[in-house]
C-alpha positions in Angstrom: 2.5 196.5 140.7 0.8 199.0 143.1 -0.3 196.1 145.3 3.3 194.8 145.7 4.6 198.2 146.7 1.8 198.6 149.4 2.6 195.1 150.8 6.3 196.0 150.9 5.7 199.3 152.8 3.5 197.5 155.3 6.2 195.0 155.9 8.8 197.8 156.4 6.5 199.4 159.0 6.2 196.2 160.9 9.9 195.6 160.9 10.5 199.1 162.1 7.9 198.6 164.9 9.6 195.4 165.9 13.0 197.1 165.9 11.6 199.9 168.0 10.0 197.5 170.4 13.2 195.5 170.7 15.2 198.7 171.2 12.8 199.8 173.9 13.1 196.5 175.7 16.9 196.7 175.5 16.8 200.2 176.9 14.5 199.1 179.7 16.7 196.1 180.5 19.8 198.3 180.4 18.2 200.8 182.7 17.2 198.1 185.1 20.7 196.7 185.2 22.1 200.2 185.7 19.6 200.9 188.5 20.4 197.6 190.3 24.1 197.6 189.8 24.9 201.3 190.0 22.1 203.2 191.7 21.2 200.5 194.2 24.3 198.5 194.0 25.5 199.0 197.5 22.1 198.0 198.9 21.9 194.7 197.0 25.5 193.9 197.7 24.8 194.2 201.4 21.7 192.2 201.1 23.5 189.4 199.2 26.3 189.5 201.8 23.9 189.2 204.7 22.3 186.1 203.0 25.8 184.6 202.8 27.3 185.7 206.1 26.0 185.1 209.6 27.1 186.7 212.9 27.7 184.6 216.0 28.4 186.5 219.2 31.5 185.9 221.4 30.8 186.6 225.0 33.1 188.9 226.9 34.4 187.8 230.3 33.3 190.1 233.1 35.7 192.3 235.0 37.3 190.9 238.2 36.4 192.4 241.6 39.0 193.0 244.4 38.8 194.3 248.0 40.8 197.3 249.2 43.9 195.2 249.9 43.9 193.4 246.5 42.3 190.2 247.6 40.4 188.7 244.7 36.6 188.5 245.5 35.1 187.5 242.1 36.8 185.8 239.1 35.8 184.0 236.0 36.2 180.2 235.5 35.7 178.2 232.4 32.6 176.1 231.9 32.4 173.6 229.1 29.2 173.3 227.2 28.2 171.0 224.4 26.8 172.6 221.2 25.3 170.8 218.3 25.2 172.1 214.7 22.1 170.7 213.2 23.3 171.4 209.7 26.2 168.9 210.0 24.3 165.8 210.9 22.4 163.5 208.6 20.5 161.9 211.5 19.7 164.2 214.4 18.1 161.5 216.5 21.2 159.4 216.2 23.5 162.3 217.1 21.4 163.0 220.2 21.6 159.3 221.2 25.4 159.4 220.8 25.6 162.5 223.1 23.3 161.0 225.6 25.5 157.9 225.9 28.6 160.0 226.7 26.7 162.2 229.1 24.9 159.3 230.8 21.6 161.0 230.3 18.3 160.0 228.8 18.0 161.1 225.1 14.6 162.6 226.0 16.3 165.1 228.2 18.5 166.3 225.4 15.5 166.3 223.0 13.9 168.8 225.4 16.9 171.1 225.0 16.6 170.9 221.2 12.9 171.6 221.4 13.6 174.9 223.2 15.6 176.0 220.2 13.1 175.0 217.5 12.8 178.7 216.4 16.5 179.2 216.3 18.0 179.3 212.8 19.7 176.1 211.7 23.1 177.7 211.2 23.2 178.7 214.9 24.5 175.9 217.2 22.2 174.8 220.1 23.5 174.4 223.6 22.7 170.7 224.4 24.3 170.4 227.8 26.2 172.5 230.3 29.1 172.1 232.7 30.7 169.1 231.1 33.5 167.3 233.0 37.0 167.2 231.5 36.4 163.5 230.8 33.3 164.1 228.9 35.0 166.9 226.9 37.9 164.6 225.9 35.5 161.9 224.8 33.7 164.3 222.4 37.0 165.6 221.1 38.2 162.0 220.4 35.0 161.4 218.3 35.3 164.8 216.5 36.0 163.4 213.1 33.1 160.9 213.3 30.7 163.5 214.8 31.6 166.9 213.4 28.2 168.2 214.5 29.4 168.6 218.1 31.4 171.5 219.4 32.7 172.3 222.8 32.0 175.9 223.9 33.9 177.5 226.7 31.8 180.0 228.8 33.1 182.3 231.5 31.1 181.6 234.7 31.4 183.8 237.8 33.1 182.3 240.8 32.5 184.1 244.1 35.6 183.0 245.9 34.2 183.6 249.4 30.7 182.4 248.6 28.2 183.3 251.4 30.6 185.6 253.2 30.1 188.3 250.5 26.8 187.2 249.0 24.5 190.1 249.7 27.2 192.7 249.0 28.4 191.3 245.6 25.1 189.9 244.4 24.9 187.5 241.5 24.2 187.2 237.8 21.0 186.0 236.0 19.6 185.9 232.5 18.4 189.2 231.2 14.6 189.7 231.4 12.4 190.9 228.5 11.8 194.2 230.4 15.6 194.7 230.8 16.1 194.0 227.1 13.4 196.5 226.2 14.9 199.3 228.3 18.5 198.7 227.5 18.5 200.4 224.1 20.0 197.4 222.3 22.7 196.8 224.9 21.2 193.5 226.0 20.3 190.5 223.9 18.3 187.4 224.8 20.5 185.0 226.8 22.8 187.7 228.2 23.8 187.4 231.8 23.5 190.6 233.8 23.9 191.6 237.4 20.7 191.0 239.4 21.7 192.2 242.9 24.5 193.9 244.8 27.7 195.2 243.2 27.1 193.0 240.1 24.0 194.9 239.3 25.2 198.4 240.4 28.3 198.2 238.3 27.1 195.9 235.5 28.0 198.4 232.7 31.6 198.7 234.2 32.0 194.9 234.6 30.3 193.5 231.5 32.9 194.4 228.8 32.4 194.4 225.1 31.3 191.4 223.2 33.1 190.2 220.0 31.6 188.4 217.1 32.4 185.5 214.8 31.2 186.0 211.2 30.8 182.7 209.3 30.0 181.9 205.7 26.9 179.7 205.2 25.2 178.2 202.2 21.6 178.5 201.1 20.6 175.8 203.6 22.4 177.6 206.5 25.3 175.2 206.7 28.6 176.7 207.8 31.2 176.7 205.1 34.0 178.9 206.5 34.9 181.6 209.0 34.9 185.0 207.3 36.0 187.2 210.2 36.5 187.1 214.0 36.5 190.1 216.3 37.7 189.2 219.8 35.7 190.2 222.8 37.1 192.8 225.3 37.0 191.8 228.9 35.2 194.0 231.4 37.1 196.4 233.6 38.3 195.3 237.0 36.6 196.9 240.1 38.3 197.6 243.4 36.0 197.9 246.5 36.6 199.7 249.8 35.7 196.4 251.5 38.1 194.8 254.0 37.8 191.1 253.3 39.4 190.2 256.7 36.8 192.2 258.6 34.0 190.9 256.4 35.0 187.3 257.1 35.2 188.0 260.8 31.7 189.4 260.8 30.5 186.2 259.1 32.2 184.1 261.7 30.8 186.1 264.6 27.2 186.0 263.3 27.0 182.3 262.5 23.8 180.9 263.7 22.3 184.4 264.2 19.9 186.5 262.2 21.2 190.1 261.8 23.7 192.4 260.2 27.1 194.1 260.6 28.0 197.4 259.0 31.5 198.9 259.3 32.6 202.1 257.6 35.2 204.8 257.7 33.5 207.9 259.3 35.9 210.2 257.4 34.8 209.2 253.9 31.9 206.8 254.2 33.9 204.0 252.7 32.3 200.6 253.6 34.7 198.2 255.2 32.2 195.4 256.0 28.6 194.9 255.0 27.3 191.5 256.1 23.8 190.1 256.5 23.0 186.8 258.2 21.8 184.3 257.1 23.6 184.5 253.8 23.1 182.5 250.6 25.5 180.8 248.2 25.8 183.0 245.0 27.8 180.3 243.2 24.6 178.2 243.0 22.8 181.1 241.4 25.7 181.8 239.0 25.3 178.4 237.4 21.5 178.6 237.1 18.9 177.0 239.3 15.6 175.2 238.5 12.3 176.7 239.4 12.0 174.2 242.2 15.5 175.2 243.6 14.7 178.9 243.3 11.4 178.3 245.2 13.2 176.5 248.0 15.6 179.4 248.4 12.7 181.9 248.5 10.9 179.8 251.1 14.0 179.0 253.3 13.7 180.0 257.0 14.8 183.5 257.9 14.8 184.6 254.2 18.5 184.4 253.2 18.0 186.6 250.2 17.0 189.5 252.4 19.9 191.9 253.0 19.2 193.0 256.5 21.9 195.7 256.4 19.9 197.8 253.9 16.6 196.1 253.1 15.2 195.5 256.6 14.0 198.4 258.8 13.7 198.0 262.6 13.0 200.0 265.7 16.4 201.4 266.8 15.8 201.1 270.5 18.1 203.1 272.8 20.6 203.8 270.0 18.1 206.5 269.0 18.8 208.3 272.3 21.9 209.7 270.5 19.5 211.8 268.3 17.2 212.8 271.1 20.2 213.9 273.2 21.5 216.1 270.3 18.0 217.5 269.8 17.5 218.3 273.5 20.9 220.1 273.7 20.4 222.0 270.4 16.9 223.2 271.4 18.0 224.2 274.9 15.6 221.7 276.5 18.5 220.3 278.5 22.2 221.1 279.1 25.1 219.2 280.7 23.8 219.9 284.2 20.1 219.0 283.7 19.0 216.0 285.8 16.0 213.8 286.2 15.3 211.2 288.8 14.8 207.6 287.7 13.2 205.3 290.2 12.5 202.5 287.7 9.3 203.9 286.4 7.4 207.2 286.0 3.9 208.4 285.1 3.5 210.6 282.0 0.1 211.6 280.5 -1.6 209.3 283.0 0.3 206.3 281.8 3.1 204.4 283.6 6.3 204.1 281.6 9.1 201.7 282.8 12.8 202.0 282.7 14.7 198.9 281.6 16.3 198.9 285.1 13.6 198.0 287.6 15.7 199.5 290.5 16.1 202.8 288.6 19.3 204.9 288.1 18.7 207.6 290.7 19.3 211.2 289.7 21.2 211.3 286.4 22.4 214.0 284.0 22.9 213.5 280.2 26.3 211.7 280.5 25.0 209.3 283.2 21.8 208.8 281.2 23.7 207.8 278.1 26.1 205.7 280.2 23.3 203.7 281.8 20.8 204.1 279.0 18.3 205.6 281.4 14.8 205.5 279.8 13.3 207.9 282.3 15.7 210.7 281.4 14.9 210.4 277.7 11.1 210.1 278.4 11.3 213.6 279.9 13.5 215.0 277.1 11.1 213.6 274.5 8.1 215.0 276.2 9.7 218.5 276.3 10.7 218.3 272.6 7.5 216.9 271.1 7.4 214.6 268.1 7.8 217.2 265.4 11.1 218.5 266.8 12.4 214.9 267.4 11.5 214.1 263.8 13.2 217.3 262.5 16.5 216.3 264.1 16.2 212.6 263.1 15.9 213.8 259.5 19.0 216.1 260.0 20.8 212.8 260.6 19.3 211.5 257.3 17.0 209.0 259.0 13.8 208.3 257.1 15.6 208.4 253.7 18.0 206.2 251.7 21.6 206.7 252.5 22.6 206.7 248.8 24.7 203.6 248.9 25.1 202.2 245.3 23.4 198.9 246.2 19.8 198.7 245.0 16.5 198.1 246.9 17.6 200.1 250.0 14.8 200.8 252.5 14.2 204.4 253.6 12.9 203.5 257.0 10.4 205.8 258.7 10.5 208.9 260.9 7.0 209.6 262.1 5.5 213.0 263.0 2.1 214.6 263.4 1.6 215.1 259.7 2.5 211.5 258.9 0.0 210.3 261.4 -2.8 212.3 259.8 -1.8 211.4 256.3 -1.1 207.7 256.8 -3.1 206.6 259.8 -6.0 209.2 259.4 -5.9 210.1 263.1 -3.9 212.6 265.2 -0.6 211.8 266.8 -1.0 210.8 270.5 1.3 212.5 273.0 2.0 209.2 274.6 3.5 207.9 271.4 6.2 210.6 271.6 7.4 209.0 274.9 8.0 205.7 273.1 9.7 207.3 270.1 12.1 209.1 272.6 13.7 205.8 273.4 13.6 204.4 269.8 10.3 202.5 269.9 6.9 203.1 268.3 6.6 203.5 264.5 10.2 204.7 264.2 12.1 202.4 261.8 15.8 202.5 260.6 18.2 200.2 258.8 21.6 199.2 260.2 23.3 201.2 257.4 21.4 204.3 258.4 22.6 203.9 262.0 26.2 203.6 260.8 25.8 206.8 258.7 24.3 208.6 261.8 27.1 207.4 264.1 29.7 208.5 261.5 28.3 212.1 261.7 28.5 212.0 265.4 32.1 210.6 265.3 33.5 213.1 262.7 32.1 216.2 264.2 28.8 216.7 262.3 29.5 215.9 258.7 27.1 213.5 257.0 28.8 210.9 254.7 27.4 208.9 251.9 28.2 205.2 252.4 29.9 203.7 249.3 31.6 200.5 248.2 33.8 201.6 245.3 37.3 202.4 246.4 38.5 206.0 245.9 35.1 207.5 245.5 33.9 209.9 248.2 30.6 211.9 247.8 30.5 214.9 250.0 27.6 215.0 252.5 25.9 217.9 254.2 27.0 219.4 257.6 24.6 219.1 260.5 23.2 222.4 261.6 23.9 222.0 265.3 25.2 224.5 267.9 28.8 224.3 268.8 29.6 221.8 271.5 26.5 219.7 271.1 28.2 216.7 269.6 31.1 217.0 272.0 28.8 216.4 274.9 27.1 213.5 273.1 30.5 211.9 272.3 31.6 212.3 275.9 28.5 210.3 277.0 29.1 207.6 274.4 32.7 207.2 275.6 31.2 206.6 279.1 28.9 203.9 277.7 31.8 201.7 277.0 34.5 202.9 279.4 32.7 204.0 282.6 32.3 201.5 285.4 28.5 201.1 284.9 28.3 201.7 281.2 25.9 199.4 279.3 28.6 198.8 276.6 31.3 197.5 278.8 31.5 194.3 276.8 32.9 196.3 273.8 36.0 197.5 275.7 39.2 196.9 273.8 42.5 197.1 275.7 44.6 199.9 274.1 41.7 201.3 272.1 39.2 203.9 273.2 35.8 202.7 271.9 32.6 204.9 272.1 29.2 203.7 271.4 25.6 203.1 272.4 23.7 199.9 273.2 20.1 199.4 272.1 17.4 196.9 273.0 14.3 197.2 270.8 11.2 195.5 272.0 9.4 193.3 269.6 6.2 193.1 271.6 5.1 195.5 274.3 5.6 194.3 277.9 3.8 195.5 281.0 6.1 193.7 283.4 9.9 193.1 283.6 10.2 189.8 281.9 13.5 188.3 281.2 14.3 188.1 277.5 15.3 184.4 277.7 11.9 183.5 279.2 10.1 184.8 276.1 9.5 182.8 272.9 12.2 183.4 270.4 10.0 185.4 268.0 9.0 187.7 270.9 12.5 188.4 272.2 14.0 191.9 271.9 16.4 192.9 269.1 19.9 193.8 270.1 21.8 196.8 268.8 25.3 198.3 269.3 26.4 201.4 267.3 30.0 202.6 267.9 33.2 204.2 266.7 36.9 204.1 267.5 39.3 205.5 268.4 37.2 207.9 270.3 39.6 210.9 269.9 40.4 210.2 266.2 37.6 208.0 264.8 38.7 205.8 261.9 36.0 203.1 262.0 32.3 203.0 262.8 30.8 199.6 263.6 27.1 198.8 263.9 25.9 195.3 265.0 22.3 194.3 264.9 21.0 190.8 266.0 17.3 189.9 265.5 15.8 188.6 268.8 19.3 188.7 270.3 18.1 190.2 273.6 20.2 193.0 275.1 22.6 195.0 273.0 25.0 195.0 275.9 25.3 191.2 276.0 24.6 190.2 272.4 25.8 192.9 270.1 28.6 194.7 272.0 30.9 191.7 272.2 30.6 191.2 268.4 31.8 194.8 267.9 34.7 194.3 270.3 36.0 191.3 268.3 35.6 193.3 265.0 37.6 196.2 266.4 40.4 193.8 267.6 40.5 192.3 264.1 40.6 195.6 262.2 43.2 197.3 264.4 45.2 194.1 264.9 44.8 194.0 268.7 45.0 190.8 270.7 43.3 190.1 274.0 46.2 191.6 275.9 45.8 194.9 274.1 48.9 194.4 271.9 48.8 195.7 268.4 
């Protein structure tokens, strides 16, 4: 009897243990469910949703660009691309063969496009071909039921309406680089198109807009089942430039066949009216993408068409720099309006013979006559009296040797040499004879056409530096030149004589009914010891031609700088271009009628 009771108690203990164990398991399971569904419910719901939903970006069209008069410069045009959804085909090779037949391309070419996307998730369509014709689009649409794996995607491509005429100024788009993605803070994604040069780059954030997205439902294999949500993209904001398209096109016409640049700006505000570099390139080719071979051919093309000579090339300014030397001489009291020097065609300074461009000389000349005839001998003497450090000081007052601040990238700063620069960079002292060359804009002195335009704007407006800019309505205040009263008045009087006096070197820039003031410049490419005609030299050794000017002389509204590489004399090559540009801008015909 005792044995039966003990066995019964043992059985009860076992049952109780099993009940406790079952209860503990139930509590554990309940706790786990509570933790997953209540405590971490939001996390797992999001995780499950992300496994079920996929986001496909919708590209935003970029903002349009206009000139100051409302002329459309850049717009967006549709481009039809062929996409393939690999989850909707049973035989990928057969689908590629079908597409190759419509596109009249080798299947191997399309297979290469597929191979590029081998790491792309299956649910994401792959771009198989670009820029389909309307005929090709219609043939794919007709076969849509038989081949649901194909989809036509419409992209917005940039169309630069005036092509090469505005190429350097507007720039172009290109695919974002890994470095740009890394530094964008998540703004850029692989495959995005961003501005690479010009206005497109400077105002990329303004023009690019906000992308939308298409959220699709996919199954466990990544096949699209339905569209869950669509958020439309917002187009980029439009941009109006200070550019005058008519003047820009005239600059392009006048510089055809030449290598050089034209800059035109309003001296009152710094607003750029024309900024043209020759030779140009066709940005519409770059907007649609070019092969490595095509890109190499552009880079290696003669005269480097991608180089913006208005801001990215620095040259000796030649006699245009005499404007700075004249202002420096007057400000320092080295000369006044009555100071004269005799020019007999050459002179000896520091034991070296220096020539004037005029072999017969100019006779005895004062400042006005020296500017009018661009007498080198006069400015040799002024430069000698000033010395290189004082010349450099006044050059920097006119913001030479530094970037102008224009919103375009890769602007050259140029070079204003002085004694310290020579020791630091060349490791030897500055030679006094070098000052004589710098006094007429030669030697190691380097400037850009845009810097010359900003300098001439300060002379024209009475001594206020302007910051050249392209966006309409924006004016950045510049500093005022610290010059004694009356200095710029005397300089302007001489510049008026350059164009309007009987023997002025800029006579070719005269415009009937419009007072133009300016300065010609001829910058030697190689040193000459004799008076050799420019046309008798090989092309690459011929002088560069400059003309920097403003008009009307008594109420300046426009500054024009013309630079022509190896163009010869500024008086014969550059001044006539400026004349035609003034006539175009102010609406004056050959008879002087406005």
